[in-house]
C-alpha positions in Angstrom: 66.9 68.5 152.9 68.5 65.7 151.0 67.0 65.5 147.2 67.2 63.5 144.0 69.8 63.9 141.2 70.6 66.9 139.4 68.3 68.4 136.9 69.5 70.5 133.9 69.8 74.6 134.7 70.1 75.6 130.9 67.0 77.7 131.3 67.5 79.1 134.8 69.4 82.2 134.0 67.0 83.3 131.4 64.1 82.7 133.9 65.5 84.4 137.0 68.0 86.9 135.9 65.6 89.4 134.5 65.3 93.2 135.5 63.5 92.6 138.9 66.5 90.1 139.9 69.1 92.7 139.2 67.5 95.8 139.9 69.7 96.3 143.3 73.0 97.4 142.6 74.5 96.7 146.2 73.1 93.0 146.8 73.0 91.9 150.7 76.1 90.3 151.8 77.1 87.8 154.8 81.0 87.9 153.7 83.0 88.3 156.7 80.1 86.5 158.9 80.2 83.1 160.6 77.4 81.2 160.9 76.3 78.5 163.6 73.6 76.1 162.5 71.3 75.0 165.1 68.6 72.3 165.1 66.6 73.5 168.0 65.1 70.4 169.2 68.4 69.0 169.4 70.4 72.0 171.0 69.1 73.0 174.5 66.2 72.7 176.3 64.9 75.9 178.1 61.4 75.4 179.2 60.4 71.9 180.3 56.6 72.9 180.1 56.8 72.6 176.5 58.1 68.9 176.4 55.0 66.7 175.6 56.1 63.5 174.0 59.6 63.9 174.3 61.9 60.8 174.5 65.5 61.5 174.3 66.2 57.9 174.2 64.6 57.8 170.5 66.5 59.8 167.9 63.2 60.1 165.8 61.1 61.7 168.8 61.1 65.0 170.1 64.1 65.9 172.5 62.8 69.0 174.1 65.3 71.8 172.7 63.4 74.8 172.2 63.6 78.8 171.4 64.0 79.6 175.3 66.8 77.3 175.2 68.4 78.6 172.2 68.1 82.0 173.9 69.8 81.0 176.9 72.6 79.5 175.0 73.3 82.6 172.8 76.2 83.7 175.0 77.8 80.3 173.9 77.4 81.0 170.3 78.6 84.4 170.4 81.7 83.4 172.7 82.5 80.8 169.9 82.7 83.9 167.5 79.9 83.0 165.3 78.2 86.2 164.1 74.9 84.5 162.7 72.6 81.9 163.6 70.8 79.8 161.1 67.8 77.7 162.5 66.2 74.9 160.7 62.3 75.3 160.5 60.3 76.5 163.7 57.2 76.4 162.3 54.0 74.5 163.6 54.7 71.0 162.4 52.0 68.1 161.7 50.7 66.5 164.9 51.5 62.9 164.3 54.3 60.9 163.1 55.1 59.5 159.9 57.4 56.7 159.3 57.9 56.3 163.3 59.2 59.6 163.1 58.2 62.8 164.4 58.6 66.3 163.0 61.0 67.5 165.3 63.3 68.7 162.4 60.9 71.2 161.3 60.8 70.2 157.7 57.1 68.7 157.8 55.0 71.9 158.1 51.4 72.3 159.3 51.4 76.2 159.7 54.1 78.5 158.0 52.9 81.4 160.3 53.0 79.9 163.8 55.9 78.1 166.2 55.6 74.8 166.9 54.5 74.5 170.7 57.4 72.0 171.4 59.6 75.0 170.1 57.7 77.9 172.2 55.8 80.6 170.8 56.0 83.4 168.1 56.7 85.6 171.5 59.4 83.4 172.4 60.7 83.5 168.8 60.4 87.3 169.1 62.3 87.1 172.3 65.0 85.3 170.6 65.5 87.6 167.6 65.7 90.6 170.0 68.4 89.0 171.9 70.3 88.1 168.7 70.1 91.6 167.5 71.3 93.1 170.8 74.1 90.4 170.4 74.8 91.9 166.9 74.3 88.5 165.9 72.0 87.8 162.4 69.1 85.5 162.1 69.0 82.9 159.3 65.6 81.2 158.9 65.1 78.2 157.2 62.2 78.4 154.9 60.5 75.5 153.1 58.9 76.5 150.1 58.5 72.8 148.2 55.6 71.1 150.5 53.7 70.7 153.2 54.0 67.8 155.9 52.8 64.3 155.2 49.9 64.8 157.9 49.2 68.5 157.3 45.6 69.8 157.5 46.0 71.4 154.2 46.6 68.2 152.0 42.9 67.2 152.5 41.6 70.9 153.2 43.0 72.5 150.1 43.7 69.6 147.5 44.0 72.0 144.7 47.0 73.6 146.4 48.9 70.5 145.6 50.6 69.0 142.3 48.4 66.0 140.8 49.4 62.9 140.5 48.5 63.0 136.5 50.9 66.1 136.1 53.7 64.2 137.9 53.1 61.3 135.5 53.2 63.2 132.4 56.0 65.5 133.5 59.5 65.8 131.8 60.4 67.4 134.9 60.2 65.0 137.6 62.0 67.0 140.2 59.9 69.6 140.3 56.6 68.1 139.3 56.6 65.3 141.6 56.8 64.7 145.5 60.2 65.1 147.1 60.2 61.6 149.2 56.6 61.6 149.2 55.8 64.9 150.8 52.8 66.5 149.3 54.2 68.8 146.4 52.8 72.4 146.3 51.5 73.7 143.2 53.3 77.3 142.9 51.4 77.9 139.9 48.2 78.0 142.2 47.5 81.8 142.9 46.8 81.1 146.4 49.6 78.8 147.0 51.9 81.6 145.5 50.9 84.5 147.8 50.9 82.0 150.6 54.7 81.4 150.2 55.4 84.7 149.4 53.9 86.2 152.3 55.7 83.3 154.5 58.6 85.5 153.8 57.4 88.6 154.6 55.9 87.6 157.8 59.0 86.4 159.0 61.1 89.2 157.7 58.7 91.6 159.5 59.9 89.7 162.9 63.6 90.9 162.3 64.9 87.6 160.3 67.9 88.9 158.3 68.3 85.9 155.9 66.6 83.0 154.4 68.0 79.5 154.0 65.7 78.1 150.9 65.1 74.1 151.3 65.2 72.1 148.7 65.2 74.6 145.7 65.9 71.9 143.0 62.3 70.6 143.5 60.9 74.5 143.5 59.6 75.8 140.0 61.9 78.5 138.7 59.1 80.9 137.6 58.2 81.1 141.2 61.8 81.6 142.5 62.2 84.7 140.3 59.4 86.4 142.2 60.4 85.2 145.7 64.0 86.3 145.3 63.3 89.6 143.7 61.2 90.4 146.5 64.3 89.2 149.0 66.5 91.2 147.1 64.6 94.1 147.4 64.1 93.9 151.1 67.7 93.5 151.5 67.2 89.7 152.5 70.4 87.4 152.2 69.5 84.2 150.4 70.9 80.9 150.5 69.5 78.2 148.6 70.0 74.2 149.5 70.7 72.3 146.2 72.0 68.8 147.3 75.6 67.9 145.7 75.9 71.3 144.4 79.5 72.0 142.6 81.0 75.0 141.7 79.0 75.3 138.3 75.7 74.8 140.1 76.6 77.4 142.6 77.5 79.7 139.5 74.5 79.4 138.0 72.0 80.1 140.8 74.0 83.1 142.0 73.7 84.4 138.3 69.8 83.6 138.9 69.6 85.6 141.6 70.4 83.7 144.9 73.1 85.2 147.3 74.7 81.9 148.0 74.6 78.0 147.9 76.0 75.5 149.7 79.4 74.1 147.8 78.8 70.5 148.4 81.7 69.5 145.9 84.3 71.3 148.6 82.9 69.7 151.2 83.2 66.1 150.0 86.9 67.0 148.9 87.7 68.4 152.5 86.3 65.1 153.9 88.3 63.2 151.7 91.6 65.0 151.8 91.4 66.0 155.4 89.6 63.3 157.5 90.4 60.4 155.1 94.0 61.3 154.6 93.7 61.4 150.5 95.7 63.8 148.2 95.0 67.4 148.7 94.8 67.8 145.2 91.2 67.0 145.4 90.8 70.2 147.0 92.7 72.2 145.1 90.4 70.7 142.0 87.7 72.5 143.6 89.4 76.1 144.7 90.6 76.2 141.2 87.1 76.9 139.9 86.9 79.9 142.0 86.7 82.2 139.0 83.6 80.9 137.7 81.7 82.3 140.7 80.0 85.7 140.3 80.5 86.3 144.1 82.8 83.8 145.6 82.9 85.7 148.9 79.4 85.1 149.3 79.6 81.1 148.4 78.7 78.9 152.0 81.3 76.6 152.9 80.7 73.6 155.6 82.2 70.5 156.9 79.0 68.5 157.8 75.4 69.5 158.3 72.1 67.7 159.7 71.8 65.9 156.3 75.0 64.0 156.0 77.4 62.1 158.4 79.3 64.1 160.9 82.7 65.6 159.8 84.5 63.5 162.8 82.6 60.3 162.1 85.0 59.8 159.0 87.5 58.2 161.4 87.1 54.9 163.3 89.1 56.4 166.4 87.4 59.4 168.4 91.1 61.1 168.9 92.1 60.7 165.5 88.6 62.6 164.5 89.0 65.0 167.0 92.5 65.9 165.4 91.2 65.8 162.0 88.2 68.2 162.7 90.6 70.6 164.2 92.8 70.4 160.9 89.2 71.0 159.2 88.1 73.8 161.1 91.3 75.7 160.9 91.2 75.3 157.2 87.9 76.2 156.7 88.9 79.5 158.4 91.5 80.3 155.8 89.0 80.2 152.9 87.1 82.8 150.9 83.4 82.2 151.5 80.6 82.2 154.4 81.8 79.4 156.8 79.0 77.6 158.6 79.4 75.3 161.6 76.6 72.8 162.5 76.4 72.6 166.3 78.8 70.0 167.6 81.2 70.4 164.8 83.2 72.5 167.1 83.7 69.5 169.6 84.0 67.0 166.6 80.7 65.6 167.6 80.2 62.2 166.0 77.2 60.7 164.4 76.4 58.6 161.2 73.7 59.1 158.7 70.3 60.7 159.6 68.8 60.3 162.1 72.3 59.8 164.1 73.8 63.0 162.8 71.3 64.7 165.0 72.2 63.7 168.3 71.7 66.2 171.2 74.2 69.1 171.6 76.6 68.5 174.7 78.1 71.8 176.5 81.1 72.4 178.4 80.4 70.2 181.5 80.1 67.0 179.4 83.2 67.9 177.3 86.3 65.5 177.4 89.5 67.0 177.2 89.7 66.0 173.6 86.6 67.6 172.8 88.1 71.0 174.7 90.9 71.1 172.7 89.0 71.0 169.6 86.8 73.5 170.7 89.7 75.7 171.7 91.1 75.5 168.2 87.8 76.4 166.9 87.2 79.6 168.9 90.8 80.6 168.4 90.7 80.0 164.4 87.3 81.9 164.1 88.9 84.9 166.0 91.6 84.9 163.6 89.7 85.2 160.8 87.3 87.9 162.1 90.5 89.9 163.2 92.1 89.7 160.0 90.9 91.6 157.0 92.5 89.4 154.5 91.1 86.4 155.8 87.4 87.6 156.1 87.2 89.3 152.9 90.3 89.2 150.8 91.0 87.9 147.6 92.0 84.1 147.4 94.9 83.2 145.1 95.9 79.5 145.0 99.6 79.1 144.7 101.4 76.5 142.5 102.8 73.6 144.0 105.8 71.4 143.1 105.0 67.6 142.0 106.8 66.5 144.8 104.9 68.0 147.5 101.1 68.7 146.1 99.7 65.7 147.6 100.6 66.9 151.3 100.5 70.8 151.0 98.4 73.5 149.5 99.1 77.2 150.1 96.7 80.0 149.6 97.3 83.9 149.4 94.6 86.0 150.9 95.0 89.9 150.4 92.8 92.7 151.4 93.5 96.4 152.0 97.2 96.1 151.6 97.2 93.0 154.3 98.6 89.6 152.9 98.0 86.3 154.5 99.5 82.8 153.4 97.4 80.2 154.5 99.0 76.6 154.5 97.6 73.2 154.9 99.7 70.1 155.5 98.2 66.7 155.0 101.5 64.9 155.8 101.2 62.1 158.8 103.9 64.0 160.6 105.3 67.3 161.3 107.2 68.6 158.4 109.1 71.7 157.3 108.7 72.6 153.6 111.2 74.9 151.6 109.8 76.1 148.4 111.7 78.3 146.0 109.9 81.9 145.7 109.8 82.1 142.2 108.2 78.8 141.5 105.2 80.0 143.9 104.9 83.2 142.0 105.2 85.1 145.4 107.1 88.0 146.0 108.2 88.6 149.7 111.0 90.2 151.3 113.3 88.5 154.1 111.1 87.5 156.8 112.1 86.3 160.4 110.2 83.6 162.0 106.8 84.5 162.2 104.4 82.3 164.1 100.8 81.3 163.1 97.8 83.7 163.7 95.9 80.8 165.3 96.5 80.8 169.1 98.5 77.8 170.7 99.5 76.3 167.4 103.2 75.0 166.8 103.6 76.5 163.3 106.1 78.9 161.8 106.8 80.7 158.7 110.2 82.4 157.5 111.7 84.0 154.3 115.4 83.6 153.4 117.6 83.5 150.6 114.9 83.4 147.9 112.9 80.7 149.8 109.8 80.3 151.7 110.1 77.9 154.7 106.8 76.7 156.6 107.1 74.4 159.5 103.9 72.8 160.9 102.5 69.8 162.3 101.2 66.8 160.3 97.5 67.1 159.6 97.0 70.7 160.2 96.1 74.1 158.6 97.9 77.6 159.7 97.7 81.2 158.5 100.7 83.9 158.5 101.1 87.4 158.0 103.5 88.1 155.4 105.3 91.4 155.3 
């Protein structure tokens, strides 16, 4: 959920990095996983019987997607190559609309421990989890710990559960003590609220959920998060926090505080500017150069778009160019250290502007254009290559220095793991180009190497090493990965 400007994290580590938060010597890990993000209402309708109030012509109304539909389409997700599914909230939502919008997105809860009838039932949630586990797919569930829905019963029935306006007015920390977008702000200092929210995590964990994505953590008191994260860590539950617009420094602070992961928004912005808009790759380089600040770089969540920002492909006025650059972005994403997240539809370069246009219904194979099929094939191939390569999925990441003459158009990354070395190359040039670079300027030690094809299938890219030079030939606006001898 999109939030307000950044607050200071100066007290965060002191509050959260206590003995309970660091007790586990082997924290849960998602390194090596590929997450597929689903907004259930906009994914697939598997049960027309729960379609009360559905209006697919209105992007602010319910559209009929549900848990039975997600279960039916699980093979589609596994065929793409994803190993985990992140669901936006499926709680029972407030009954009515607010601001002419239904609660289809899941962020206006009425009951945290039940499934909204539009999505199905608890039994159908359990059936989805069982099917996911049988397919070796981890389930990541979105958790709201900041608020109830505008029209939730608790707002009037449990008034002492919410932060009073006087506290907001007097507060020096408006992000925490004041309502987010006017939503009824929970007072986590109230013992009943605290136990309710901690119990919610236990409730869904007991149903087989592997990880939680915590919404709007900027607006949640750190003292409460200390207890929440300690319990999750002790239970082996991976935690992903959403701090809108987080940069490397913010992610590092929260990892030190106990979260396993945060979304690296600064990299998403740089990739959109460089890969979609054709600006210099030095913007991406600037983010990647800060990797050493991160306590656990392999756990950081990487993405091209999500349900809170315009679709990646929307960065181009033309569908074909948007598809080409999305293919570039997906291949590039699969070369990076971290945990990639694909928001439903990115694999076909689905378009869409700001909310709610970025939440259009998912379309499947029978509805795809040839261009969309090509993007999907590239995504599937890149994910497969990443999963098959220890270096790409788990390896260290070294950003190689670039001569000034090519630094705007070329980025080289060395990934290494267990004796395997993979060189990733991103080219922002407008046309196909062969780069010839002296190895001694790259800090790279490689013997002679004959022409080597990219690890990504059906890609016209090659690498060779001869006479002390590295030669990389690659199409414009593309990314490739090559095994180094």
